[in-house]
C-alpha positions in Angstrom: 214.1 124.2 102.5 212.5 127.6 102.2 209.2 125.7 100.4 209.1 123.5 103.8 209.3 126.2 106.1 206.3 128.1 104.8 204.1 125.2 104.2 204.8 124.5 108.2 204.1 128.4 108.9 200.7 128.1 106.9 199.8 124.6 108.7 200.4 126.6 112.1 198.8 129.5 111.1 195.7 127.1 110.1 196.0 125.5 113.4 196.2 128.8 115.2 192.7 129.7 113.5 191.1 126.5 114.3 191.8 126.5 117.6 190.3 129.9 117.9 187.1 128.9 116.2 187.1 126.2 118.8 187.0 128.5 121.4 184.1 130.5 119.6 182.7 127.3 118.7 182.6 126.2 122.6 181.3 129.1 123.9 178.3 129.1 121.0 177.7 125.8 121.9 177.3 126.6 125.3 176.0 129.6 125.2 172.7 129.1 127.3 175.0 127.9 129.9 177.1 131.2 130.0 174.0 133.2 130.0 172.6 131.4 133.1 175.9 131.7 134.9 176.2 135.1 133.9 172.6 136.0 134.9 172.7 134.4 138.1 176.3 136.1 139.2 174.9 139.6 138.1 171.6 138.9 140.2 173.8 137.9 143.1 175.7 141.1 142.4 172.8 143.3 142.5 170.9 141.9 145.3 174.2 142.5 147.8 174.1 146.3 145.8 170.9 147.1 146.5 169.4 145.1 149.0 172.5 143.5 151.3 175.2 146.3 151.4 175.1 149.1 154.0 174.8 152.6 152.7 177.9 154.7 153.8 178.9 158.0 153.8 181.6 160.1 153.8 182.4 163.6 155.7 185.6 165.8 155.2 187.5 168.5 157.3 190.9 170.0 156.4 193.3 172.0 158.2 196.9 173.2 157.7 200.5 172.7 159.4 202.5 175.6 158.9 205.5 176.7 161.4 206.4 180.3 161.8 209.8 181.5 161.1 210.8 182.8 164.1 214.8 181.9 164.3 216.0 185.2 164.0 213.4 187.4 166.0 212.2 187.2 169.6 208.4 188.2 168.1 206.4 186.0 166.4 206.4 187.1 162.3 204.1 186.7 159.8 206.3 184.7 157.6 206.9 181.4 157.8 209.3 178.1 157.6 208.6 176.4 154.3 211.3 173.8 154.4 210.2 172.7 158.2 206.4 173.0 157.5 206.9 170.4 154.6 208.9 168.3 156.9 206.0 168.2 159.8 203.3 167.4 157.1 204.1 163.7 157.1 204.8 163.9 161.0 201.1 165.2 161.4 199.8 162.4 159.1 201.7 159.8 160.9 200.3 161.4 164.4 197.0 161.0 163.4 196.9 157.7 162.5 198.8 156.4 165.4 197.2 155.4 168.7 197.6 158.7 170.5 194.9 160.9 168.8 192.3 158.3 168.1 192.5 157.5 172.1 191.9 161.0 172.8 188.7 161.0 170.7 187.6 157.5 171.5 188.2 159.2 175.3 186.3 161.9 174.9 183.4 160.5 172.3 182.7 157.1 172.9 180.0 157.1 170.4 182.6 157.0 167.7 183.5 153.5 168.7 187.2 152.0 169.6 190.9 152.8 168.1 190.4 149.9 165.6 187.2 151.3 164.4 188.4 154.9 163.7 191.5 153.5 162.0 189.3 151.4 159.5 186.8 154.6 158.9 189.5 157.1 158.9 191.7 158.4 156.2 193.8 161.1 156.2 195.5 162.1 153.0 198.2 165.1 152.0 200.1 166.6 148.9 203.4 167.1 148.2 202.9 170.7 146.7 200.2 171.8 149.8 200.3 172.3 153.4 196.5 171.2 153.5 195.9 167.8 155.3 192.5 166.3 154.9 190.9 164.0 157.0 188.1 161.9 155.6 185.6 160.0 157.5 183.3 157.3 156.3 180.1 155.6 158.4 176.3 154.3 157.6 175.4 157.0 159.5 175.9 160.3 157.9 176.0 162.3 161.2 178.4 160.3 162.7 180.9 160.7 159.8 180.9 164.1 160.4 181.0 163.9 164.0 184.3 161.6 163.5 186.6 164.1 160.9 185.7 167.1 163.4 186.6 165.0 166.5 190.1 163.9 165.1 191.0 167.4 164.2 189.7 168.5 167.3 192.1 166.1 169.2 195.0 166.7 167.3 194.7 170.8 167.9 194.0 169.9 171.8 197.2 167.8 171.7 199.2 170.5 170.0 198.0 173.0 172.0 198.2 171.4 175.6 200.9 168.4 175.7 204.2 169.2 177.0 205.8 166.3 175.0 209.0 167.5 172.6 206.4 166.4 169.3 203.5 168.7 170.6 205.9 171.8 171.7 207.2 171.6 167.7 203.6 171.5 166.6 202.5 174.2 169.0 200.5 177.3 167.0 201.6 175.2 163.6 198.0 173.3 163.5 195.0 175.6 162.1 191.7 174.4 161.0 190.4 175.2 157.7 187.4 173.7 157.1 184.7 171.3 159.5 183.2 168.4 158.4 179.5 168.9 156.9 176.9 166.3 157.2 178.0 163.1 155.2 177.5 162.6 152.0 177.1 159.0 150.0 179.7 157.3 149.4 179.3 153.5 149.0 178.7 151.2 147.4 179.6 152.4 144.0 176.1 150.7 142.4 177.2 151.3 138.7 180.6 149.8 139.5 179.2 146.8 141.4 176.5 146.1 138.5 179.4 146.5 136.0 182.0 144.1 138.1 179.0 141.5 138.5 178.2 141.2 134.8 182.0 141.0 133.8 183.0 138.4 136.9 180.0 136.4 135.4 180.8 136.5 131.9 184.5 135.6 133.1 183.0 132.5 135.5 180.9 131.8 132.5 183.8 131.3 130.2 186.0 129.3 132.7 183.0 126.9 133.1 182.4 126.5 129.6 186.1 126.0 128.8 186.4 123.1 131.5 183.3 121.4 130.3 184.7 121.4 126.9 188.5 121.3 127.0 189.2 119.4 130.5 186.5 116.7 129.3 187.0 112.8 129.1 185.3 113.0 125.6 186.6 113.4 122.6 186.2 116.7 121.3 188.1 117.0 117.8 189.5 114.6 115.0 193.2 115.4 115.9 192.4 114.2 119.5 190.9 111.0 118.4 194.0 110.3 116.0 196.2 111.2 118.6 194.9 108.9 121.3 194.3 105.9 119.2 196.8 106.0 117.0 194.6 105.5 113.9 193.6 108.0 111.2 190.3 109.5 110.8 188.6 108.7 107.4 185.4 109.4 107.7 183.4 112.1 109.9 179.7 112.4 110.3 178.0 115.8 111.6 174.6 114.9 114.2 172.0 117.2 114.1 170.0 117.1 117.4 167.2 119.6 116.3 165.6 117.3 113.6 162.3 115.7 115.3 161.6 113.6 112.6 163.2 110.4 114.1 161.5 111.1 117.4 158.9 109.0 118.5 157.8 108.7 122.0 161.2 110.3 123.2 162.8 107.8 121.8 165.7 108.1 119.0 165.1 105.6 115.8 167.9 103.5 115.8 169.2 103.1 112.1 168.0 104.5 108.8 168.7 104.9 105.5 169.3 108.1 103.7 167.3 108.6 100.7 169.8 107.9 97.4 171.2 111.3 96.2 174.8 112.3 95.4 174.0 115.0 98.1 172.9 112.4 100.8 175.6 109.7 99.6 178.5 112.0 99.6 180.0 111.6 102.9 179.6 107.5 102.3 181.7 107.9 99.2 184.1 109.7 100.8 184.3 106.8 103.6 184.2 104.2 100.7 186.9 106.1 98.9 189.1 106.1 101.7 188.5 102.4 102.6 189.4 101.8 99.1 192.6 103.2 98.3 194.1 102.8 102.1 195.8 99.9 100.5 195.5 99.3 96.6 197.8 96.2 97.1 195.8 94.5 99.3 192.1 95.8 98.7 189.6 95.6 101.5 186.7 93.5 100.5 185.3 92.2 103.9 184.6 94.7 106.2 183.8 94.8 110.2 182.1 98.0 111.7 181.9 98.2 115.3 182.5 100.5 117.9 183.4 101.0 121.9 180.0 101.1 123.0 176.5 101.7 122.4 175.0 104.6 120.5 177.8 105.5 118.2 175.9 104.5 114.9 178.1 101.8 113.5 174.8 100.0 112.5 173.8 103.4 110.8 177.0 103.7 109.1 177.4 100.0 107.7 173.9 100.1 106.2 174.1 103.7 104.6 177.8 102.6 103.2 176.6 99.2 101.7 173.7 101.2 100.2 176.0 103.7 98.7 178.2 100.9 97.1 175.6 99.5 96.0 173.9 102.9 94.4 177.7 103.2 92.8 177.4 100.2 90.7 179.1 97.7 93.2 177.6 94.2 94.7 177.4 94.4 98.3 176.4 92.0 101.0 176.1 92.8 104.7 176.1 90.0 107.0 174.3 90.8 110.6 176.3 89.2 112.9 175.2 91.3 115.8 173.2 88.5 117.2 172.6 89.9 120.9 170.4 93.3 118.9 170.4 92.4 115.2 169.0 95.3 113.7 169.5 95.0 109.9 166.2 93.2 109.3 164.4 96.0 110.4 166.3 98.8 108.3 165.8 96.8 105.1 162.0 95.4 106.1 162.7 91.8 106.0 162.3 89.3 108.5 164.9 88.1 111.3 164.1 84.3 111.0 166.5 82.5 108.2 169.5 84.2 108.4 173.2 83.2 109.5 171.9 80.9 112.6 170.0 78.9 110.5 172.3 78.5 107.7 175.2 77.3 110.5 172.6 74.9 111.9 172.0 73.6 108.6 168.3 74.5 108.6 168.8 76.7 105.5 171.1 76.8 102.2 173.7 79.8 101.0 170.8 80.8 98.5 167.8 80.6 100.8 169.3 83.0 103.7 170.6 85.6 101.1 167.8 88.4 100.5 168.0 90.9 97.9 167.0 93.8 98.6 165.2 97.2 96.8 168.3 99.3 98.2 170.4 96.8 96.0 172.1 95.7 98.9 172.2 91.8 99.8 171.4 90.7 103.1 172.1 88.1 105.6 170.2 88.6 108.7 171.0 87.1 112.0 168.5 84.7 112.2 166.6 83.2 115.1 167.6 84.2 118.8 170.1 82.0 120.5 171.2 81.9 124.1 174.8 81.4 123.4 175.8 83.9 120.5 179.6 83.4 120.7 178.7 79.8 119.7 177.5 81.2 116.7 180.3 83.4 116.0 183.3 80.8 116.7 181.3 78.1 114.7 184.2 76.6 112.3 181.7 76.6 109.3 181.1 80.5 109.7 185.0 81.5 108.1 184.7 79.2 105.0 181.3 80.4 104.3 182.4 84.1 104.1 185.4 82.9 102.1 183.1 81.4 99.4 181.2 84.9 99.2 184.3 86.8 98.4 184.0 85.9 94.5 180.4 87.1 94.5 180.4 90.4 96.0 182.6 93.8 95.7 182.3 94.4 99.8 180.8 92.4 102.2 180.0 94.3 105.5 179.9 92.1 108.8 178.0 94.4 111.6 179.5 93.3 115.0 178.6 94.2 118.3 180.2 96.9 120.4 183.3 95.8 121.5 183.2 96.4 125.2 179.7 95.2 124.9 181.1 91.4 124.7 183.7 89.6 123.0 181.9 89.1 119.5 183.8 91.7 117.7 187.1 90.4 118.6 186.2 86.7 117.3 184.5 88.6 114.1 187.2 90.6 113.5 189.6 87.2 112.5 186.8 86.6 109.6 187.8 90.2 108.1 190.4 92.1 106.2 189.8 95.2 107.8 187.8 97.1 110.6 186.4 100.5 110.5 186.0 101.7 114.3 183.4 104.4 114.9 183.7 106.8 117.7 181.0 109.0 118.9 182.4 112.3 119.4 181.4 113.6 123.3 179.7 110.6 124.1 182.4 107.7 124.5 184.9 108.4 126.7 188.8 108.2 125.6 189.6 105.7 128.0 187.2 103.1 126.8 187.9 104.0 123.6 191.1 103.1 123.8 191.0 100.1 125.5 188.4 98.9 122.7 190.8 99.6 120.3 193.6 97.8 122.2 191.5 94.6 122.4 190.8 94.6 118.7 194.6 95.0 118.3 195.4 92.5 121.0 193.5 89.9 118.9 195.2 91.2 115.6 192.5 92.9 114.2 194.0 95.2 111.3 192.1 98.7 111.8 191.7 100.6 108.7 190.8 103.6 109.9 188.2 105.6 112.6 185.0 107.0 111.4 183.6 109.9 114.0 179.9 110.4 114.7 177.8 112.8 115.9 180.1 115.8 115.2 179.1 119.1 116.3 177.9 121.0 113.1 179.7 124.1 114.5 182.9 122.4 114.0 183.8 123.3 110.9 183.7 122.9 107.2 185.9 119.8 107.4 183.3 117.4 108.4 180.8 116.0 105.7 177.8 116.7 107.1 175.0 114.3 107.5 172.3 114.0 110.3 172.0 110.8 112.7 169.8 109.3 115.7 171.0 108.0 118.4 169.5 104.7 120.1 168.7 103.4 123.9 170.3 101.1 125.4 172.0 98.0 123.9 170.6 95.5 125.8 167.3 97.0 126.2 164.5 96.0 124.3 165.4 98.2 121.7 164.2 96.9 118.8 160.9 98.3 119.4 162.5 101.7 118.8 163.3 100.7 115.2 161.3 100.8 112.5 161.5 100.0 109.1 161.6 102.8 106.6 160.5 103.0 102.9 163.2 102.0 101.1 164.3 103.7 97.6 162.4 102.2 94.3 164.6 101.1 91.7 163.5 103.9 89.4 164.4 106.3 92.2 167.7 104.5 92.0 167.8 105.4 88.0 167.0 109.2 89.1 163.2 109.1 88.2 161.0 111.1 90.3 159.1 109.4 93.4 155.5 109.0 93.0 152.8 109.4 95.5 152.2 105.8 95.7 155.8 104.9 96.3 156.1 107.5 98.7 153.6 106.0 101.0 153.9 102.1 100.1 155.1 99.9 102.9 158.5 98.2 102.4 158.5 94.9 100.8 159.7 91.6 102.3 163.0 90.4 101.1 163.1 87.1 99.4 
């Protein structure tokens, strides 16, 4: 019991660390956006502070409130009544802040504005341990700020000395000016504070925007999100390196490529292949379809390299290109498209004639001649028995299928295989689309072996196997020109021999 508790605590601690890491990763990934937002808000704050905001000046006048203690003598004395003086301080502050004194100032000195203007610009303050009251006036004109402070004190003294109401009589001779206001000094805006607030505000707003962009997205961000939403486990993960330029030609990414055969390059595919092999030991998967939600999720890249990895490990692997709408495997392995599955099903070619033996060790059946109705080919009654006849000859048969939401071919092809690997491109595919695609496959009885996530963020953590991909253009566009056959590894390279300069530059050979 204690051991389980410890393991749960460790798991929770790990999740917290990952979440914190994701926050920093999200900020670093969007560092340019964060800097731009911060810079814009800082610039706006500086422009307002130094160019728009009016400078204001403050001037202060002071006076005291002291009541003489003449209750025992008819003649005035030099002693004062401490208790009553302290009580009257609050009364005087309230008196000044009311309309009576301000009205007197406005009536005698219209230049100060209205009563409301005085209320906005004049501040009256006092201290509990002092008889001194401070009147501070703030204005864009330094001279007028001085006048306003002095006018308020003058009006108060005039009121206490001349008015006949009870409050004035109580304050008679109690208000004494201490200091006159001088020419106002600079008070606002606090340029340093404004700049600091603008910078901090820009950072906060930038972080909020980044977090909303990253964590409120309708795209997948983490493997856990994929597993939770789609209901299947992730059994493979590949990182996309968008910084690589070698795969670019005229601004378009190469659609599919084979990696050089090596332990390092094949490691992520070894991991995926191992997970497939041990997913069900009692009923091993031999005929495997790889598909995705939509275009650009690297299903063909995954399939081609997975088959090459299996062949590199001594397994007999066959690829059947059933993506008849946008066949690509013939270009990846450097063979002709014609003479493939279409020709076999129409009876013009035999099985022996359509199986191509490529230099990577993978056998390939191309899509064949383009047809107007691919669904009719996929649903041909001879296709299923043909694939079954190949089971005894190969360890793995990989079926390349179109994306699920592009057409209905993938659902039909899934009936011919043991299981499906479903590719999900992180931060590309919408969650609702991926869920719809998986639901569509399960609706026709397809068995999902697991999810293979592609284009993972390189900053996402060490849990991903690092392999670099390139995305391709529109699925129904004239995309075949985007992909070019790449030099395939020679037999000597498969055995570990170094590659000669001649073999590096040699064009790929055609298949049988």
